[in-house]
C-alpha positions as CSV (number, residue, x, y, z in Angstrom):
1,X,0.0,0.0,0.0
2,X,1.4,3.4,-0.9
3,X,2.6,5.6,1.9
4,X,0.6,8.7,2.7
5,X,2.2,12.1,2.7
6,X,1.7,14.4,5.7
7,X,2.4,18.1,5.8
8,X,4.0,20.2,8.4
9,X,4.6,23.9,9.0
10,X,8.4,24.5,9.1
11,X,7.8,27.5,11.3
12,X,5.6,26.2,14.1
13,X,5.5,22.4,13.5
14,X,1.7,22.2,13.0
15,X,0.5,19.1,11.1
16,X,-1.7,19.2,8.0
17,X,-3.4,16.6,5.8
18,X,-2.6,18.6,2.7
19,X,-0.7,21.5,1.4
20,X,-1.9,25.1,2.2
21,X,-0.3,28.4,1.2
22,X,-0.7,29.8,4.7
23,X,-0.4,28.1,8.1
24,X,-3.6,28.7,10.1
25,X,-1.7,28.2,13.4
26,X,1.1,30.7,13.2
27,X,0.0,32.7,10.1
28,X,3.3,32.2,8.2
29,X,3.1,31.9,4.4
30,X,4.7,29.2,2.2
31,X,6.1,27.3,5.2
32,X,4.1,24.0,4.8
33,X,6.3,21.2,3.5
34,X,5.7,17.5,2.8
35,X,6.8,15.0,5.4
36,X,6.1,11.4,4.2
37,X,4.9,9.0,6.9
38,X,3.4,5.5,7.0
39,X,-0.2,4.8,7.9
40,X,0.9,2.5,10.7
41,X,3.1,5.1,12.3
42,X,0.4,7.6,12.0
43,X,-2.1,5.3,13.7
44,X,0.4,4.7,16.5
45,X,0.8,8.5,17.1
46,X,-3.0,9.0,17.2
47,X,-3.5,6.1,19.6
48,X,-1.0,7.2,22.3
49,X,-0.4,10.9,21.5
50,X,3.2,10.5,20.6
51,X,5.6,7.5,20.5
52,X,8.1,9.2,22.8
53,X,5.7,9.0,25.7
54,X,5.3,5.2,25.9
55,X,8.2,4.5,28.3
56,X,7.7,7.6,30.5
57,X,3.9,7.7,30.9
58,X,4.3,7.7,34.7
59,X,6.3,11.0,34.6
60,X,4.3,13.9,35.9
61,X,1.0,11.9,36.2
62,X,0.3,12.8,39.8
63,X,-0.6,16.4,40.7
64,X,1.6,17.9,43.4
65,X,1.2,20.9,45.7
66,X,3.5,23.8,44.9
67,X,4.2,24.7,48.5
68,X,5.1,21.1,49.4
69,X,7.8,20.8,46.8
70,X,11.4,21.0,48.0
71,X,13.9,22.4,45.4
72,X,17.6,23.0,46.0
73,X,18.1,26.4,44.3
74,X,21.9,25.8,44.5
75,X,21.8,22.5,42.7
76,X,23.3,23.6,39.5
77,X,26.0,22.0,37.4
78,X,28.9,24.4,37.1
79,X,31.2,23.6,34.2
80,X,34.1,25.8,35.3
81,X,33.9,27.7,32.0
82,X,33.2,31.2,33.5
83,X,31.5,32.7,30.4
84,X,29.3,29.7,29.8
85,X,28.2,29.5,33.4
86,X,27.3,33.2,33.5
87,X,25.2,33.0,30.3
88,X,23.3,30.0,31.8
89,X,22.7,31.8,35.1
90,X,25.4,30.0,37.2
91,X,25.5,26.7,35.5
92,X,23.2,24.0,34.1
93,X,20.0,23.1,35.9
94,X,19.7,19.3,36.4
95,X,17.3,17.6,34.0
96,X,17.3,20.6,31.5
97,X,17.4,20.4,27.8
98,X,19.8,22.9,26.2
99,X,19.9,23.7,22.5
100,X,23.3,25.1,21.2
101,X,23.0,26.5,17.7
102,X,25.5,28.1,15.4
103,X,27.1,28.1,12.0
104,X,29.1,25.1,10.9
105,X,32.7,25.4,12.1
106,X,32.0,28.2,14.6
107,X,33.0,26.0,17.6
108,X,29.8,24.4,18.9
109,X,31.4,20.9,19.3
110,X,34.5,22.4,20.8
111,X,32.4,24.3,23.5
112,X,30.3,21.2,24.2
113,X,33.4,18.9,24.6
114,X,35.1,21.5,26.8
115,X,32.0,21.7,29.0
116,X,32.1,17.9,29.5
117,X,35.8,18.1,30.2
118,X,35.3,20.8,32.8
119,X,32.5,18.9,34.5
120,X,33.5,17.8,38.0
121,X,31.5,14.6,37.9
122,X,32.7,11.4,36.2
123,X,29.3,10.7,34.6
124,X,29.6,12.4,31.2
125,X,28.6,11.1,27.8
126,X,29.4,12.5,24.3
127,X,27.2,11.2,21.6
128,X,28.2,12.1,18.0
129,X,26.4,11.4,14.8
130,X,29.0,13.3,12.7
131,X,32.4,12.1,13.9
132,X,34.1,8.9,14.7
133,X,35.5,8.2,18.2
134,X,39.0,8.5,16.8
135,X,38.2,12.0,15.4
136,X,36.8,13.1,18.8
137,X,39.9,11.7,20.5
138,X,42.1,13.9,18.2
139,X,40.1,17.0,19.1
140,X,40.2,16.1,22.8
141,X,44.0,15.9,22.6
142,X,44.2,19.4,21.0
143,X,42.0,20.7,23.8
144,X,44.0,19.0,26.5
145,X,41.2,16.7,27.4
146,X,42.6,13.3,26.4
147,X,43.0,12.2,30.0
148,X,39.4,12.9,30.9
149,X,37.1,10.0,31.5
150,X,34.4,11.2,29.0
151,X,32.4,8.3,27.5
152,X,32.1,8.5,23.7
153,X,29.4,7.0,21.6
154,X,28.9,7.4,17.8
155,X,25.3,6.5,17.0
156,X,22.3,8.2,15.3
157,X,19.5,5.8,16.3
158,X,17.2,7.2,19.0
159,X,16.5,3.9,20.6
160,X,20.2,3.2,21.1
161,X,20.7,6.6,22.5
162,X,17.8,6.1,24.9
163,X,19.2,2.8,26.1
164,X,22.7,4.4,26.7
165,X,21.2,7.3,28.7
166,X,19.0,5.0,30.8
167,X,21.9,2.6,31.6
168,X,24.7,5.1,32.2
169,X,22.6,7.9,33.8
170,X,25.2,10.6,33.1
171,X,24.9,13.9,34.8
172,X,25.7,15.8,31.6
173,X,25.4,14.5,28.0
174,X,26.0,16.0,24.6
175,X,24.2,15.0,21.4
176,X,26.1,16.3,18.4
177,X,24.0,17.0,16.4
178,X,20.2,16.8,16.7
179,X,19.8,16.9,12.9
180,X,21.6,13.5,12.7
181,X,19.4,11.6,15.2
182,X,16.5,9.6,13.8
183,X,13.8,7.2,15.0
184,X,12.9,4.0,13.2
185,X,9.3,4.6,14.4
186,X,9.0,7.3,11.7
187,X,9.5,6.7,8.0
188,X,10.7,10.3,7.4
189,X,14.3,10.8,6.5
190,X,16.8,11.8,9.2
191,X,17.0,15.6,9.6
192,X,13.4,16.1,8.4
193,X,11.0,18.3,10.4
194,X,9.0,15.4,11.8
195,X,12.1,13.5,12.9
196,X,13.7,16.5,14.6
197,X,10.5,17.4,16.4
198,X,9.7,13.9,17.7
199,X,13.3,13.0,18.6
200,X,13.6,16.2,20.6
201,X,10.3,15.5,22.4
202,X,11.7,12.0,23.3
203,X,14.9,13.5,24.6
204,X,13.0,16.0,26.6
205,X,11.0,13.3,28.4
206,X,14.2,11.4,29.1
207,X,15.9,14.4,30.5
208,X,13.0,15.2,32.9
209,X,12.4,11.7,34.0
210,X,16.0,10.7,34.6
211,X,17.4,14.1,35.7
212,X,20.0,14.2,32.9
213,X,21.1,17.5,31.5
214,X,21.3,17.2,27.8
215,X,23.1,19.6,25.4
216,X,21.8,19.3,21.8
217,X,23.9,21.0,19.1
218,X,22.1,22.2,16.0
219,X,23.0,23.8,12.7
220,X,21.5,27.2,11.7
221,X,19.9,28.2,8.5
222,X,21.0,31.1,6.3
223,X,18.4,33.2,8.1
224,X,20.3,32.5,11.4
225,X,17.7,30.2,13.1
226,X,18.2,26.6,14.2
227,X,17.4,24.3,11.3
228,X,14.2,22.5,11.9
229,X,10.7,23.5,13.0
230,X,10.3,26.6,15.1
231,X,8.6,24.5,17.7
232,X,12.0,23.0,18.5
233,X,12.9,26.2,20.3
234,X,9.7,26.0,22.3
235,X,10.4,22.4,23.4
236,X,13.8,22.9,25.0
237,X,14.5,24.8,28.2
238,X,17.5,26.9,27.0
239,X,18.4,28.1,23.5
240,X,22.0,29.3,23.1
241,X,23.4,30.8,19.9
242,X,27.1,30.7,19.2
243,X,28.2,33.3,16.7
244,X,31.1,35.2,15.4
245,X,33.0,36.1,12.3
246,X,35.1,33.2,11.0
247,X,38.0,35.5,10.1
248,X,38.3,36.7,13.7
249,X,39.0,34.7,16.9
250,X,36.2,36.3,18.9
251,X,33.2,34.1,19.6
252,X,29.9,35.2,21.2
253,X,27.5,33.1,23.2
254,X,23.9,34.5,23.5
255,X,21.0,33.1,25.5
256,X,17.9,33.6,23.3
257,X,15.7,31.6,25.7
258,X,16.4,30.6,29.3
259,X,13.7,29.2,31.6
260,X,16.2,29.4,34.5
261,X,17.9,32.7,34.1
262,X,18.2,35.9,32.1
263,X,18.0,36.0,28.3
264,X,20.1,39.1,27.8
265,X,23.5,37.8,28.9
266,X,26.4,37.5,26.6
267,X,29.5,35.3,26.9
268,X,32.7,36.2,25.0
269,X,35.3,33.7,24.1
270,X,38.5,33.7,22.1
271,X,39.2,30.7,19.8
272,X,42.8,29.5,20.1
273,X,44.7,26.4,19.1
274,X,44.0,25.1,22.6
275,X,40.2,25.6,22.3
276,X,37.9,28.4,23.6
277,X,39.1,30.7,26.3
278,X,36.7,32.8,28.4
279,X,37.3,36.6,28.0
280,X,36.1,38.4,31.2
281,X,37.5,41.8,30.3
282,X,36.2,42.2,26.8
283,X,36.5,45.9,26.2
284,X,40.2,45.8,25.5
285,X,39.8,42.9,23.1
286,X,36.9,44.4,21.1
287,X,38.3,47.9,20.8
288,X,42.0,47.0,20.4
289,X,43.8,48.0,17.3
290,X,41.8,51.2,16.9
291,X,43.7,54.0,15.3
292,X,43.5,57.2,17.4
293,X,42.6,60.5,15.8
294,X,41.2,59.0,12.6
295,X,38.1,60.3,10.8
296,X,35.1,58.1,10.9
297,X,36.0,56.2,14.1
298,X,34.1,56.7,17.5
299,X,34.0,54.5,20.6
300,X,30.8,53.9,22.5
301,X,29.8,51.7,25.5
302,X,26.9,49.3,25.0
303,X,25.2,46.9,27.5
304,X,24.8,43.2,26.8
305,X,22.8,42.1,29.8
306,X,24.7,43.2,32.9
307,X,28.0,43.6,31.0
308,X,29.2,46.9,29.5
309,X,31.2,46.5,26.2
310,X,33.4,49.2,24.6
311,X,32.9,49.1,20.9
312,X,34.4,51.0,18.0
313,X,31.9,52.3,15.4
314,X,33.4,53.0,12.0
315,X,31.6,55.0,9.3
316,X,32.5,55.8,5.7
317,X,30.7,58.1,3.2
318,X,31.5,58.4,-0.5
319,X,29.8,60.2,-3.3
320,X,27.2,58.0,-4.9
321,X,27.7,57.4,-8.7
322,X,24.1,56.4,-9.0
323,X,20.8,58.1,-8.3
324,X,20.0,56.0,-5.3
325,X,22.6,56.0,-2.5
326,X,23.7,52.8,-0.8
327,X,23.1,52.2,2.9
328,X,25.1,49.3,4.2
329,X,25.5,48.3,7.9
330,X,27.3,45.7,9.9
331,X,26.3,45.4,13.5
332,X,23.4,47.9,13.6
333,X,19.9,48.0,12.1
334,X,19.8,49.5,8.6
335,X,16.5,51.2,9.3
336,X,18.0,52.9,12.4
337,X,20.7,54.3,10.2
338,X,18.1,55.7,7.8
339,X,16.4,57.4,10.7
340,X,19.6,58.9,12.0
341,X,20.6,60.2,8.6
342,X,17.2,61.9,8.4
343,X,17.7,63.5,11.8
344,X,21.1,64.8,10.6
345,X,19.6,66.3,7.5
346,X,16.9,68.1,9.5
347,X,18.8,69.1,12.7
348,X,22.3,70.1,11.4
349,X,21.6,70.5,7.7
350,X,23.9,67.7,6.6
351,X,22.3,66.1,3.6
352,X,23.8,62.7,2.7
353,X,21.2,61.8,0.0
354,X,23.9,61.9,-2.7
355,X,26.4,59.8,-0.6
356,X,26.8,56.1,0.0
357,X,27.0,55.5,3.7
358,X,28.6,52.5,5.4
359,X,28.6,51.8,9.1
360,X,30.4,49.0,10.8
361,X,30.7,47.8,14.4
362,X,34.0,46.1,14.9
363,X,34.4,42.7,16.7
364,X,31.3,41.1,15.2
365,X,29.1,42.5,17.9
366,X,25.5,43.5,17.0
367,X,24.2,46.6,18.8
368,X,20.4,46.3,19.5
369,X,20.0,49.3,21.9
370,X,19.7,52.9,21.0
371,X,22.5,54.1,23.3
372,X,24.9,54.2,20.4
373,X,22.8,56.7,18.3
374,X,25.0,59.7,19.0
375,X,28.2,57.8,18.5
376,X,26.9,56.6,15.1
377,X,26.0,60.1,14.0
378,X,29.4,61.4,15.2
379,X,31.3,58.8,13.2
380,X,29.2,59.6,10.1
381,X,29.8,63.3,10.4
382,X,33.5,62.8,11.1
383,X,34.0,60.8,7.9
384,X,31.8,63.2,5.9
385,X,34.0,66.2,7.0
386,X,37.1,64.1,6.8
387,X,37.9,65.4,10.3
388,X,38.7,63.3,13.4
389,X,37.0,64.2,16.7
390,X,38.7,67.1,18.5
391,X,37.7,65.5,21.8
392,X,38.7,61.8,22.0
393,X,35.9,60.5,24.1
394,X,33.4,57.7,24.6
395,X,30.1,58.9,23.3
396,X,26.7,57.9,24.7
397,X,23.2,58.9,24.0
398,X,19.9,58.1,22.2
399,X,18.9,60.6,19.6
400,X,15.2,61.6,19.1
401,X,13.6,62.7,15.9
402,X,13.9,66.4,17.0
403,X,17.6,66.0,17.5
404,X,17.5,65.9,21.3
405,X,19.9,63.6,23.1
406,X,18.1,61.3,25.5
407,X,19.5,59.4,28.6
408,X,20.5,55.7,28.5
409,X,20.4,53.1,31.2
410,X,23.3,52.2,33.5
411,X,25.5,55.1,32.5
412,X,27.7,54.7,35.6
413,X,28.6,51.1,34.6
414,X,29.5,52.1,31.1
415,X,31.7,54.9,32.4
416,X,33.5,52.6,34.9
417,X,34.2,50.1,32.0
418,X,35.7,52.9,30.0
419,X,37.7,54.3,32.9
420,X,39.2,50.8,33.5
421,X,40.3,50.8,29.8
422,X,42.1,54.1,30.2
423,X,39.4,56.5,28.9
424,X,39.1,59.9,30.5
425,X,36.5,61.8,28.5
426,X,32.8,60.9,28.3
427,X,30.0,62.7,26.4
428,X,26.7,62.1,28.1
429,X,23.0,63.2,27.7
430,X,22.3,66.2,29.9
431,X,18.9,64.7,30.7
432,X,20.6,61.9,32.5
433,X,22.6,64.1,34.9
434,X,20.3,63.2,37.8
435,X,21.2,59.5,37.7
436,X,24.9,60.5,37.6
437,X,25.0,62.6,40.8
438,X,26.0,59.7,43.0
439,X,28.8,58.7,40.6
440,X,30.0,62.3,40.3
441,X,30.5,62.5,44.0
442,X,32.8,59.4,44.0
443,X,34.3,59.7,40.6
444,X,38.0,59.7,39.9
445,X,39.7,63.0,39.5
446,X,40.9,62.1,36.0
447,X,37.5,61.3,34.6
448,X,35.8,64.2,32.8
449,X,32.0,64.1,32.0
450,X,30.6,66.4,29.3
451,X,26.8,66.8,29.1
452,X,25.0,67.7,25.9
453,X,21.3,68.4,25.3
454,X,21.0,68.0,21.5
455,X,23.1,66.8,18.5
456,X,24.2,70.4,17.7
457,X,25.8,70.8,21.1
458,X,27.4,67.4,20.9
459,X,29.0,68.1,17.5
460,X,30.2,71.5,18.7
461,X,31.9,69.8,21.6
462,X,33.3,66.9,19.7
463,X,34.6,68.8,16.7
464,X,35.6,72.2,18.1
465,X,35.8,71.7,21.8
466,X,33.0,74.1,22.6
467,X,31.1,73.2,25.7
């Protein structure tokens, strides 16, 4: 008998009996794809909800009173990798399912193996569907982990993985990668949407029932999301993205979702021949090599979670040979650049409609807050005038549509980070002076704070020294 074809939304994971142009669950267009499955497997899923629940039906079946539950808030698994532990919120929570996504070759497997090697307990397991045990051993030798008692397993069958997890009961296990794991209960090909979804659901129930912390590595698509249905990110407890430019040694770890901690933390690593090294003082690394007194270069301080980062913003303007100028950005939103250029044209009469404008944030960091607005505009004006800043300073401030400079959060932390890196001059919003009073009373004598109310005052100060 011919096999039936099922359909699934690649965005939310919703099942359909036929193809539709629009998913009626999440509203996405052109995301429904074919996922062939057998009639027998389909009947089995209908009968018991999902095949992954068969061996763990007792888990969570009895209702419990919240006030009677005893939970050890300190019972977290510290890896000893400072940046990783900080992003997770002081280590892994037992029984959690963690998804680690990133581009191929960015260092996901290296970070996962180092996490196992730093784990204080002996019960660790590394399951690979992409490498042989010999290849993993070679990588472990390069990382200095060859003497660690990490158990290795190269298998892609879910049932075999389940048996290994149940028999070994490791405290921490890695599955590299989730796209290679498949279940024989499903007729779909390994890596397909239905396979990824059902296998992840099975691993979730294993992690919760046995108290095993599981790290799943996953490849990302060209859009920057983990390959597979969007529902995958809803299933897991923690979603981490490992990113960075391949031509640099800096790697960034972001928590996109974290049920047990903050989601705005950032971990910074440096990739070396000995593996990944945590970088606690990131400002010197990200802004190093900056030429002083160069047109188009301005330093600002941005916040990633609770961490201040000093970043160099570079800008370049050239006459456009075509009627429509180019607007290209790296590290900031392009629509934000268009807004700031419009403010410059209105507030200080600098019209760049006939100039191509390029803005870059060095170090591969992406700025998502508006605290860098004034620094971006200063860099653009500097390169347009071909004139470096007269006042070499860290520039902070959000810019409104009328050209006013608005205050930003945690200015004292940003200034302290700049002061530690040797900066003395800081240009700040005048509207934020109230929150700086306590800092001004205890500030170092060599730190100078300059307050501006609008972009015209800021540019007069930065380019001519008028205050």
